[in-house]
C-alpha positions, 0 to 999 in steps of 0.5 A: 883492720878495716881501711878508714873511710873519709868522714865529715867534720861532724863525724870527726867531732863526734868520734873525738868526743866518743873517745872522751868520758861520757860526762865530758861530752855532756859538759862540752854540749852545755859549753857550746850551747851557752857560748854560741847562744850568747853570740847569736843573741848579740845585736848587729850594729847598723852601718852608719858609714859606708866603711862600716858595711864590711863589719856589719856583714861579718857580724851578721855572718857570725850571728847566723853561724852561731844560731845554727851551731848552738843546736848542731854542736851540742847535739853532736857532743851529746851523740858522742857522749852516748857512744862513749857511754855505750862503749864503756858499758860494752867494755865492762860487759866484755870484761864481766863475760871473761871473768865469769866464763871458764871456757878456754875459747871465750875470746874466739866469739868476739869481733876484732873491735870487741877484742880491742875494747877488751884489751883496752879495758884490761890495761885501764884496770892496770892503771894505764890511760888508754887512747884507741886509734882504730889501727891501720893508717899512718900509725903503723897498725897501732891499736892502742896508745897507753900512758902511765907515769909519764911514759908512752906504750904502744899496743897491737891487737891481733884477734887471730883464732886459727893462726899464730902471730909471727915475728913480722908483726913484732918487728913492725911494732918494734919499728914504730916504737923506735920511730915514736920514741915510746918506752915499750910495747905490747902485742896482744892476741887471742891465739898464740905466738910463733917461736921466732916472735918470742925470740925476737921479743926476748930481751927487748922492751916488748911484751907478748900476751897470748890468749890464755895469759890475757884471760888470766890477767883479766880474771885476776883484775876482775876478781880483785878488790882493786887493780893494784893488788896485782903484780905491777909487772903483770902487764908491763913490757920487760926491760922497761925500768923505772927511772926513779929507782934505776937506770932506764932502758933506751926506747930505741935500741934497748941498751942501758942509759946514763945520765948526761948534761946538755951542752947546747940548745934550749936545754943547755945545762940540764940533765937527761938520760942518754943511750950508752950506745951513742953516737950509733944510737941517739935515744934520750929520755927526760929525767923526771 
């Protein structure tokens, strides 16, 4: 992945708005304009006494900033909303292209950015809430963060055409999952996985999705009348059980978990899921 470059606050705000639905960006633009317009229109009280001079200067400063911000911030939000709408349209076009194409190498012509957006939309169609991180940096190479039923899943996307994804990539994701306490993870590639990678993922809460399986899943979702017609396990990591129907799996070591009662602290007296490997493993989960 490309290394992130330093950005200005305006660029950071626009990128943040671009991660939201386009209509949220439009609503934020209206809120910023109305709020700052009211501030900029407030009269500045004249300083009658010497001790009031500081308050007058402060009011004047805020009014000046509001006068500028009432136009700048809405424009940034509208630009972010435009980027969000463009990304949404591009994701839909990518999904439609995969659904309509019967070519085995339909994924090979994509850039890694397009591949990540395609994978993100595949998960959205499965009912996940998707946050794009851009990969690299302090997140350990995680490209997508998924949320569903109160659980968090991490995704690494590998747009590799000529090479197989090795075990090091899967180990890296597994380590990040343990550090962040996520319920499971996915490694998605346009190519294939090595035998060592498949063996490492086996029995752990990591799902490996290669290029052919990804195409199959996207085509199934795209041609179905509704996403919930697909098997619920189609894009769900193995060994991630539903805590409402059975004992869940520890997000750290993948062992089974048991009900426990907190004996001290702010949650004293409350039940929670604790790893059966305690004290060697201190993985926990809340009981919903």
